[in-house]
N, C-alpha and C positions, 0 to 999 in steps of 0.2 A: 501515426503519420510518419512516413520515412522521408528524410531530407538528406540526400547524399548517402553517406555511410552511417548516419546516426538515426536513432529511433527517438521520436518526439511524441509527447502527449498532444491531444487536441488543445485548442486555445483555452487558457484559464484567465479570466478577467480579474485583474487586480483592481479592487474598488478604491476610488478616491473619496468616497463619502465617509462619514464618521460612524458608519454602521459596521459592526463585526459580522463576519459571515464565514461559512465553511462549506465544504463540498468534497467530492471525490472525483478521481480521474484515473485513467489507465495508460500505461506506457507499454507498448508491445515491442518485444525483441523479435523481429521477424526471422532472424537466423536460428534462434532456439525455439521460437513459437511460444515463449513464456509471456504472460501478461502480468505486469506489476500493478497490483491494485493499491493505489495510494489515496491518501486523504490530505486535505489542507485546512488550516484555520488561520484567519487573519484577524488581528486585533490591534488597536492602538495601544502604545506603551504608556505607562503612567508617568507623572511628574515631569522632570526635565526633558523627557523623550516623548512628550505628548503628541508631537507632530510626526512621529516615526511609527510605521506599521510593522508589526512582527508577522512574518509568514512562516507558519510551522508546517512542515511536510513530514508525514509519517505513514507507515503501512496502514491500510484500511482494516486489515485483519491481523491481529496479534495473538498468538497462542502463548499462554502462560501455563507452564506445567508445574503445579504445586504438589505433585505426587512423588512418591519414592521410586516410581518406575518410569521407564521411557514411554512416550506416546508416539505412535506412528500414524501418519495421516496420508491419505492418497486422494487426489482429485478424481471424482468418478469419471470413468472413461479413459483414464491414463494409467500408467504403471509406475510413475515416478513417486517413490515413497519418501516422505520427509519425516525425519526423526526429531522429536523434541525431548531433550534430556531433562532429568529431574531438576526442579527448582531453577529453570532457565526459561527465558521468553525469546521469541523470534517472530518476525513477520511471516505471514503466509501469502503466497502469490499463486496465481493459476499457472500450472505447468503446461497447459495447452490452451491457447487463446480461444479455440473453437468449442471448448467444453464449458459447462456451467460452473458455478461456485459450490456445487454439491460435493461433499467430501465423505469419506469413510475413515473410521478410526479403529485402532486396536492397541 
């Protein structure tokens, strides 16, 4: 959803119940056509903060390279190659909002 010059996700309902929940959402940058695949988890804090909810936002997909070599990944239907260096991790997001989450690696 685009409001003014900013890119926004669709609505995310913050639960007021004592139930922990999680989900995923997407924020689209219409200028670059990138789609940021994000996930969230909500839970109540323990002890003195029992009335406080923690909301954790993180990439829905995270590539962890535990090899000695670089990994290269491309979203099918695009040409933008993302390199993941040895023993590092990074989030993966769609480089083209109109393409699927199918990737190719080398």
